[in-house]
Biopython code that builds the backbone (N, CA, C, O; Angstrom):
import numpy as np
from Bio.PDB.StructureBuilder import StructureBuilder

atoms = [
    (1, "MET", "N", (47.215, 99.155, 46.048)),
    (1, "MET", "CA", (47.930, 99.686, 47.187)),
    (1, "MET", "C", (46.960, 100.044, 48.308)),
    (1, "MET", "O", (47.237, 99.775, 49.477)),
    (2, "ALA", "N", (45.822, 100.651, 47.960)),
    (2, "ALA", "CA", (44.838, 101.028, 48.964)),
    (2, "ALA", "C", (44.317, 99.812, 49.701)),
    (2, "ALA", "O", (43.980, 99.893, 50.883)),
    (3, "GLU", "N", (44.248, 98.687, 49.011)),
    (3, "GLU", "CA", (43.777, 97.454, 49.643)),
    (3, "GLU", "C", (44.719, 97.039, 50.765)),
    (3, "GLU", "O", (44.287, 96.453, 51.757)),
    (4, "ASN", "N", (45.999, 97.340, 50.611)),
    (4, "ASN", "CA", (46.994, 96.965, 51.614)),
    (4, "ASN", "C", (46.872, 97.806, 52.886)),
    (4, "ASN", "O", (47.271, 97.364, 53.964)),
    (5, "THR", "N", (46.330, 98.996, 52.765)),
    (5, "THR", "CA", (46.257, 99.896, 53.927)),
    (5, "THR", "C", (44.828, 100.087, 54.433)),
    (5, "THR", "O", (44.600, 100.863, 55.361)),
    (6, "ASP", "N", (43.876, 99.395, 53.839)),
    (6, "ASP", "CA", (42.488, 99.523, 54.298)),
    (6, "ASP", "C", (42.339, 99.141, 55.771)),
    (6, "ASP", "O", (41.653, 99.823, 56.533)),
    (7, "GLY", "N", (42.977, 98.064, 56.153)),
    (7, "GLY", "CA", (42.893, 97.613, 57.542)),
    (7, "GLY", "C", (43.457, 98.644, 58.504)),
    (7, "GLY", "O", (42.887, 98.913, 59.562)),
    (8, "LEU", "N", (44.594, 99.218, 58.112)),
    (8, "LEU", "CA", (45.215, 100.253, 58.946)),
    (8, "LEU", "C", (44.319, 101.480, 59.044)),
    (8, "LEU", "O", (44.146, 102.034, 60.130)),
    (9, "SER", "N", (43.758, 101.905, 57.940)),
    (9, "SER", "CA", (42.872, 103.071, 57.935)),
    (9, "SER", "C", (41.649, 102.841, 58.818)),
    (9, "SER", "O", (41.247, 103.726, 59.574)),
    (10, "LYS", "N", (41.062, 101.652, 58.719)),
    (10, "LYS", "CA", (39.892, 101.329, 59.542)),
    (10, "LYS", "C", (40.260, 101.334, 61.027)),
    (10, "LYS", "O", (39.507, 101.841, 61.858)),
    (11, "LEU", "N", (41.413, 100.772, 61.350)),
    (11, "LEU", "CA", (41.860, 100.733, 62.739)),
    (11, "LEU", "C", (42.073, 102.141, 63.285)),
    (11, "LEU", "O", (41.625, 102.465, 64.385)),
    (12, "LEU", "N", (42.757, 102.971, 62.508)),
    (12, "LEU", "CA", (43.020, 104.345, 62.954)),
    (12, "LEU", "C", (41.727, 105.135, 63.112)),
    (12, "LEU", "O", (41.588, 105.913, 64.056)),
    (13, "SER", "N", (40.792, 104.944, 62.208)),
    (13, "SER", "CA", (39.493, 105.613, 62.319)),
    (13, "SER", "C", (38.750, 105.157, 63.567)),
    (13, "SER", "O", (38.166, 105.975, 64.277)),
    (14, "ALA", "N", (38.769, 103.861, 63.836)),
    (14, "ALA", "CA", (38.095, 103.325, 65.019)),
    (14, "ALA", "C", (38.735, 103.871, 66.294)),
    (14, "ALA", "O", (38.034, 104.223, 67.242)),
    (15, "LEU", "N", (40.070, 103.943, 66.314)),
    (15, "LEU", "CA", (40.758, 104.494, 67.482)),
    (15, "LEU", "C", (40.413, 105.967, 67.690)),
    (15, "LEU", "O", (40.188, 106.400, 68.820)),
    (16, "GLN", "N", (40.371, 106.723, 66.621)),
    (16, "GLN", "CA", (40.053, 108.146, 66.710)),
    (16, "GLN", "C", (38.637, 108.340, 67.236)),
    (16, "GLN", "O", (38.400, 109.208, 68.076)),
    (17, "ARG", "N", (37.697, 107.537, 66.748)),
    (17, "ARG", "CA", (36.313, 107.620, 67.237)),
    (17, "ARG", "C", (36.240, 107.273, 68.720)),
    (17, "ARG", "O", (35.528, 107.919, 69.489)),
    (18, "ALA", "N", (36.988, 106.246, 69.107)),
    (18, "ALA", "CA", (36.985, 105.824, 70.514)),
    (18, "ALA", "C", (37.517, 106.930, 71.413)),
    (18, "ALA", "O", (36.985, 107.163, 72.498)),
    (19, "VAL", "N", (38.558, 107.605, 70.967)),
    (19, "VAL", "CA", (39.125, 108.703, 71.761)),
    (19, "VAL", "C", (38.149, 109.872, 71.818)),
    (19, "VAL", "O", (37.951, 110.459, 72.882)),
    (20, "ASN", "N", (37.544, 110.212, 70.698)),
    (20, "ASN", "CA", (36.625, 111.354, 70.648)),
    (20, "ASN", "C", (35.321, 111.093, 71.392)),
    (20, "ASN", "O", (34.724, 112.025, 71.930)),
    (21, "ASP", "N", (34.870, 109.843, 71.432)),
    (21, "ASP", "CA", (33.568, 109.520, 72.011)),
    (21, "ASP", "C", (33.618, 109.148, 73.489)),
    (21, "ASP", "O", (32.570, 108.955, 74.105)),
    (22, "ARG", "N", (34.790, 109.044, 74.060)),
    (22, "ARG", "CA", (34.862, 108.620, 75.463)),
    (22, "ARG", "C", (34.430, 109.751, 76.388)),
    (22, "ARG", "O", (34.597, 110.924, 76.055)),
    (23, "PRO", "N", (33.875, 109.404, 77.545)),
    (23, "PRO", "CA", (33.470, 110.447, 78.492)),
    (23, "PRO", "C", (34.703, 111.119, 79.110)),
    (23, "PRO", "O", (35.771, 110.514, 79.201)),
    (24, "ALA", "N", (34.540, 112.353, 79.525)),
    (24, "ALA", "CA", (35.641, 113.087, 80.156)),
    (24, "ALA", "C", (35.974, 112.441, 81.490)),
    (24, "ALA", "O", (35.094, 111.957, 82.202)),
    (25, "ASP", "N", (37.255, 112.442, 81.812)),
    (25, "ASP", "CA", (37.675, 111.904, 83.100)),
    (25, "ASP", "C", (38.365, 113.013, 83.896)),
    (25, "ASP", "O", (38.371, 114.171, 83.479)),
    (26, "ALA", "N", (38.937, 112.659, 85.027)),
    (26, "ALA", "CA", (39.559, 113.649, 85.914)),
    (26, "ALA", "C", (40.718, 114.367, 85.237)),
    (26, "ALA", "O", (40.927, 115.558, 85.466)),
    (27, "ILE", "N", (41.466, 113.659, 84.415)),
    (27, "ILE", "CA", (42.591, 114.291, 83.722)),
    (27, "ILE", "C", (42.084, 115.331, 82.727)),
    (27, "ILE", "O", (42.638, 116.427, 82.640)),
    (28, "ASP", "N", (41.033, 114.992, 81.977)),
    (28, "ASP", "CA", (40.457, 115.963, 81.043)),
    (28, "ASP", "C", (39.977, 117.205, 81.781)),
    (28, "ASP", "O", (40.206, 118.330, 81.336)),
    (29, "THR", "N", (39.320, 116.995, 82.895)),
    (29, "THR", "CA", (38.807, 118.127, 83.683)),
    (29, "THR", "C", (39.950, 119.016, 84.148)),
    (29, "THR", "O", (39.855, 120.241, 84.077)),
    (30, "GLU", "N", (41.023, 118.410, 84.621)),
    (30, "GLU", "CA", (42.174, 119.175, 85.098)),
    (30, "GLU", "C", (42.856, 119.920, 83.950)),
    (30, "GLU", "O", (43.268, 121.068, 84.114)),
    (31, "LEU", "N", (42.974, 119.278, 82.806)),
    (31, "LEU", "CA", (43.625, 119.920, 81.662)),
    (31, "LEU", "C", (42.813, 121.103, 81.127)),
    (31, "LEU", "O", (43.377, 122.050, 80.579)),
    (32, "GLN", "N", (41.489, 121.046, 81.287)),
    (32, "GLN", "CA", (40.637, 122.123, 80.798)),
    (32, "GLN", "C", (40.482, 123.254, 81.807)),
    (32, "GLN", "O", (39.972, 124.319, 81.461)),
    (33, "ALA", "N", (40.908, 123.044, 83.033)),
    (33, "ALA", "CA", (40.767, 124.069, 84.075)),
    (33, "ALA", "C", (41.792, 125.180, 83.870)),
    (33, "ALA", "O", (42.772, 125.024, 83.141)),
    (34, "GLU", "N", (41.538, 126.294, 84.529)),
    (34, "GLU", "CA", (42.502, 127.409, 84.500)),
    (34, "GLU", "C", (43.813, 126.944, 85.138)),
    (34, "GLU", "O", (43.790, 126.165, 86.091)),
    (35, "PRO", "N", (44.941, 127.405, 84.631)),
    (35, "PRO", "CA", (46.213, 127.001, 85.231)),
    (35, "PRO", "C", (46.309, 127.493, 86.686)),
    (35, "PRO", "O", (45.821, 128.569, 87.031)),
    (36, "ARG", "N", (46.938, 126.688, 87.503)),
    (36, "ARG", "CA", (47.127, 127.083, 88.900)),
    (36, "ARG", "C", (48.266, 128.082, 88.997)),
    (36, "ARG", "O", (49.217, 128.044, 88.216)),
    (37, "ARG", "N", (48.153, 128.961, 89.957)),
    (37, "ARG", "CA", (49.209, 129.933, 90.186)),
    (37, "ARG", "C", (49.577, 129.891, 91.666)),
    (37, "ARG", "O", (48.713, 129.844, 92.542)),
    (38, "THR", "N", (50.860, 129.908, 91.913)),
    (38, "THR", "CA", (51.351, 129.927, 93.274)),
    (38, "THR", "C", (51.986, 131.287, 93.510)),
    (38, "THR", "O", (52.877, 131.711, 92.774)),
    (39, "ALA", "N", (51.522, 131.948, 94.529)),
    (39, "ALA", "CA", (52.075, 133.264, 94.848)),
    (39, "ALA", "C", (52.858, 133.165, 96.156)),
    (39, "ALA", "O", (52.320, 132.763, 97.187)),
    (40, "LEU", "N", (54.105, 133.528, 96.097)),
    (40, "LEU", "CA", (54.926, 133.559, 97.296)),
    (40, "LEU", "C", (54.877, 134.964, 97.872)),
    (40, "LEU", "O", (54.872, 135.956, 97.143)),
    (41, "LYS", "N", (54.841, 135.023, 99.179)),
    (41, "LYS", "CA", (54.718, 136.309, 99.834)),
    (41, "LYS", "C", (55.807, 136.425, 100.888)),
    (41, "LYS", "O", (56.011, 135.512, 101.688)),
    (42, "ASP", "N", (56.498, 137.544, 100.882)),
    (42, "ASP", "CA", (57.531, 137.797, 101.883)),
    (42, "ASP", "C", (56.842, 138.151, 103.201)),
    (42, "ASP", "O", (56.150, 139.165, 103.296)),
    (43, "ILE", "N", (57.035, 137.314, 104.206)),
    (43, "ILE", "CA", (56.354, 137.554, 105.479)),
    (43, "ILE", "C", (57.242, 138.270, 106.496)),
    (43, "ILE", "O", (56.814, 138.530, 107.620)),
    (44, "SER", "N", (58.476, 138.590, 106.103)),
    (44, "SER", "CA", (59.398, 139.196, 107.066)),
    (44, "SER", "C", (58.911, 140.545, 107.588)),
    (44, "SER", "O", (59.289, 140.951, 108.687)),
    (45, "SER", "N", (58.090, 141.234, 106.828)),
    (45, "SER", "CA", (57.582, 142.530, 107.300)),
    (45, "SER", "C", (56.093, 142.479, 107.647)),
    (45, "SER", "O", (55.451, 143.518, 107.797)),
    (46, "ALA", "N", (55.552, 141.278, 107.771)),
    (46, "ALA", "CA", (54.140, 141.132, 108.124)),
    (46, "ALA", "C", (53.908, 141.630, 109.554)),
    (46, "ALA", "O", (54.805, 141.531, 110.391)),
    (47, "PRO", "N", (52.725, 142.159, 109.842)),
    (47, "PRO", "CA", (52.440, 142.678, 111.182)),
    (47, "PRO", "C", (52.607, 141.615, 112.276)),
    (47, "PRO", "O", (53.041, 141.929, 113.384)),
    (48, "GLU", "N", (52.268, 140.375, 111.971)),
    (48, "GLU", "CA", (52.399, 139.307, 112.967)),
    (48, "GLU", "C", (53.859, 139.046, 113.316)),
    (48, "GLU", "O", (54.198, 138.814, 114.476)),
    (49, "VAL", "N", (54.714, 139.087, 112.305)),
    (49, "VAL", "CA", (56.141, 138.863, 112.540)),
    (49, "VAL", "C", (56.725, 140.041, 113.316)),
    (49, "VAL", "O", (57.553, 139.856, 114.208)),
    (50, "GLU", "N", (56.299, 141.228, 112.980)),
    (50, "GLU", "CA", (56.769, 142.420, 113.695)),
    (50, "GLU", "C", (56.338, 142.377, 115.159)),
    (50, "GLU", "O", (57.121, 142.722, 116.044)),
    (51, "ALA", "N", (55.100, 141.956, 115.422)),
    (51, "ALA", "CA", (54.620, 141.825, 116.805)),
    (51, "ALA", "C", (55.433, 140.773, 117.549)),
    (51, "ALA", "O", (55.779, 140.964, 118.715)),
    (52, "PHE", "N", (55.739, 139.662, 116.878)),
    (52, "PHE", "CA", (56.561, 138.617, 117.484)),
    (52, "PHE", "C", (57.940, 139.162, 117.836)),
    (52, "PHE", "O", (58.442, 138.925, 118.935)),
    (53, "ARG", "N", (58.561, 139.898, 116.898)),
    (53, "ARG", "CA", (59.876, 140.500, 117.142)),
    (53, "ARG", "C", (59.832, 141.433, 118.356)),
    (53, "ARG", "O", (60.696, 141.378, 119.232)),
    (54, "ASN", "N", (58.806, 142.288, 118.388)),
    (54, "ASN", "CA", (58.695, 143.247, 119.493)),
    (54, "ASN", "C", (58.546, 142.540, 120.832)),
    (54, "ASN", "O", (59.171, 142.938, 121.815)),
    (55, "GLU", "N", (57.734, 141.508, 120.882)),
    (55, "GLU", "CA", (57.537, 140.778, 122.134)),
    (55, "GLU", "C", (58.804, 140.051, 122.546)),
    (55, "GLU", "O", (59.095, 139.931, 123.737)),
    (56, "LEU", "N", (59.563, 139.562, 121.566)),
    (56, "LEU", "CA", (60.833, 138.909, 121.866)),
    (56, "LEU", "C", (61.826, 139.919, 122.428)),
    (56, "LEU", "O", (62.490, 139.650, 123.429)),
    (57, "VAL", "N", (61.928, 141.081, 121.786)),
    (57, "VAL", "CA", (62.852, 142.131, 122.236)),
    (57, "VAL", "C", (62.445, 142.658, 123.611)),
    (57, "VAL", "O", (63.307, 142.939, 124.444)),
    (58, "ASP", "N", (61.150, 142.793, 123.854)),
    (58, "ASP", "CA", (60.652, 143.315, 125.132)),
    (58, "ASP", "C", (60.745, 142.298, 126.267)),
    (58, "ASP", "O", (60.445, 142.614, 127.418)),
    (59, "GLY", "N", (61.160, 141.081, 125.937)),
    (59, "GLY", "CA", (61.311, 140.062, 126.971)),
    (59, "GLY", "C", (60.018, 139.356, 127.331)),
    (59, "GLY", "O", (59.966, 138.646, 128.335)),
    (60, "LEU", "N", (58.982, 139.533, 126.540)),
    (60, "LEU", "CA", (57.715, 138.870, 126.825)),
    (60, "LEU", "C", (57.741, 137.402, 126.407)),
    (60, "LEU", "O", (56.899, 136.608, 126.827)),
    (61, "ILE", "N", (58.716, 137.060, 125.578)),
    (61, "ILE", "CA", (58.892, 135.671, 125.143)),
    (61, "ILE", "C", (60.336, 135.296, 125.470)),
    (61, "ILE", "O", (61.259, 136.065, 125.200)),
    (62, "ARG", "N", (60.525, 134.124, 126.046)),
    (62, "ARG", "CA", (61.880, 133.683, 126.390)),
    (62, "ARG", "C", (62.636, 133.295, 125.123)),
    (62, "ARG", "O", (62.090, 132.619, 124.250)),
    (63, "VAL", "N", (63.884, 133.720, 125.027)),
    (63, "VAL", "CA", (64.711, 133.460, 123.855)),
    (63, "VAL", "C", (64.948, 131.966, 123.672)),
    (63, "VAL", "O", (64.911, 131.476, 122.543)),
    (64, "ASP", "N", (65.187, 131.241, 124.740)),
    (64, "ASP", "CA", (65.436, 129.805, 124.587)),
    (64, "ASP", "C", (64.195, 129.077, 124.079)),
    (64, "ASP", "O", (64.314, 128.102, 123.336)),
    (65, "THR", "N", (63.009, 129.535, 124.468)),
    (65, "THR", "CA", (61.765, 128.939, 123.969)),
    (65, "THR", "C", (61.622, 129.203, 122.476)),
    (65, "THR", "O", (61.254, 128.309, 121.715)),
    (66, "VAL", "N", (61.908, 130.408, 122.068)),
    (66, "VAL", "CA", (61.835, 130.764, 120.642)),
    (66, "VAL", "C", (62.835, 129.936, 119.850)),
    (66, "VAL", "O", (62.498, 129.415, 118.787)),
    (67, "ASN", "N", (64.048, 129.809, 120.346)),
    (67, "ASN", "CA", (65.059, 129.030, 119.629)),
    (67, "ASN", "C", (64.636, 127.572, 119.479)),
    (67, "ASN", "O", (64.830, 126.983, 118.416)),
    (68, "ARG", "N", (64.062, 126.983, 120.522)),
    (68, "ARG", "CA", (63.599, 125.604, 120.415)),
    (68, "ARG", "C", (62.475, 125.481, 119.396)),
    (68, "ARG", "O", (62.441, 124.536, 118.608)),
    (69, "LEU", "N", (61.563, 126.433, 119.415)),
    (69, "LEU", "CA", (60.452, 126.419, 118.450)),
    (69, "LEU", "C", (60.979, 126.554, 117.018)),
    (69, "LEU", "O", (60.571, 125.807, 116.129)),
    (70, "LEU", "N", (61.883, 127.506, 116.801)),
    (70, "LEU", "CA", (62.418, 127.721, 115.450)),
    (70, "LEU", "C", (63.231, 126.521, 114.970)),
    (70, "LEU", "O", (63.186, 126.176, 113.789)),
    (71, "ASN", "N", (63.966, 125.891, 115.868)),
    (71, "ASN", "CA", (64.703, 124.676, 115.492)),
    (71, "ASN", "C", (63.742, 123.556, 115.111)),
    (71, "ASN", "O", (63.997, 122.815, 114.162)),
    (72, "LEU", "N", (62.647, 123.429, 115.841)),
    (72, "LEU", "CA", (61.652, 122.417, 115.520)),
    (72, "LEU", "C", (61.019, 122.688, 114.160)),
    (72, "LEU", "O", (60.855, 121.771, 113.356)),
    (73, "VAL", "N", (60.663, 123.941, 113.900)),
    (73, "VAL", "CA", (60.074, 124.306, 112.609)),
    (73, "VAL", "C", (61.071, 124.027, 111.477)),
    (73, "VAL", "O", (60.689, 123.499, 110.433)),
    (74, "ALA", "N", (62.337, 124.378, 111.679)),
    (74, "ALA", "CA", (63.359, 124.130, 110.657)),
    (74, "ALA", "C", (63.510, 122.636, 110.398)),
    (74, "ALA", "O", (63.667, 122.221, 109.249)),
    (75, "LEU", "N", (63.465, 121.828, 111.445)),
    (75, "LEU", "CA", (63.571, 120.381, 111.287)),
    (75, "LEU", "C", (62.395, 119.829, 110.486)),
    (75, "LEU", "O", (62.577, 118.980, 109.614)),
    (76, "ILE", "N", (61.202, 120.308, 110.781)),
    (76, "ILE", "CA", (60.010, 119.875, 110.041)),
    (76, "ILE", "C", (60.131, 120.264, 108.568)),
    (76, "ILE", "O", (59.860, 119.450, 107.685)),
    (77, "ILE", "N", (60.531, 121.484, 108.309)),
    (77, "ILE", "CA", (60.675, 121.962, 106.927)),
    (77, "ILE", "C", (61.696, 121.131, 106.175)),
    (77, "ILE", "O", (61.469, 120.775, 105.018)),
    (78, "GLU", "N", (62.816, 120.815, 106.809)),
    (78, "GLU", "CA", (63.858, 119.997, 106.158)),
    (78, "GLU", "C", (63.302, 118.632, 105.751)),
    (78, "GLU", "O", (63.604, 118.132, 104.668)),
    (79, "HIS", "N", (62.497, 118.040, 106.613)),
    (79, "HIS", "CA", (61.957, 116.716, 106.303)),
    (79, "HIS", "C", (60.859, 116.774, 105.242)),
    (79, "HIS", "O", (60.702, 115.832, 104.465)),
    (80, "VAL", "N", (60.110, 117.851, 105.202)),
    (80, "VAL", "CA", (59.029, 117.976, 104.223)),
    (80, "VAL", "C", (59.593, 118.304, 102.842)),
    (80, "VAL", "O", (59.092, 117.804, 101.835)),
    (81, "VAL", "N", (60.617, 119.129, 102.787)),
    (81, "VAL", "CA", (61.176, 119.577, 101.506)),
    (81, "VAL", "C", (61.947, 118.464, 100.815)),
    (81, "VAL", "O", (62.035, 118.457, 99.587)),
    (82, "ARG", "N", (62.496, 117.545, 101.549)),
    (82, "ARG", "CA", (63.291, 116.460, 100.939)),
    (82, "ARG", "C", (62.542, 115.706, 99.928)),
    (82, "ARG", "O", (63.077, 114.771, 99.334)),
]
sb = StructureBuilder()
sb.init_structure("model")
sb.init_model(0)
sb.init_chain("A")
sb.init_seg("    ")
for serial, (resi, resn, name, xyz) in enumerate(atoms, 1):
    if name == "N":
        sb.init_residue(resn, " ", resi, " ")
    sb.init_atom(name, np.array(xyz, "f"), 0.0, 1.0, " ", f" {name:<3s}", serial, name[0])
structure = sb.get_structure()
């Protein structure tokens, strides 16, 4: 019976050696790296957004200009997220 599976055993051993002896590639490097983490941050209360709000309310920025800018940003986001 062992004679019938000798070829298979030799093949599997050769494959295992080939896998173990190969040089590391980009996938191996990525798999061994620390996992990536994505942190989302609420920017609605950020100082920059608050300054923008204040300038808009104070009339330092035209409302129609802001609306055009925000519509453009929304359009870009819609196309990127798709």
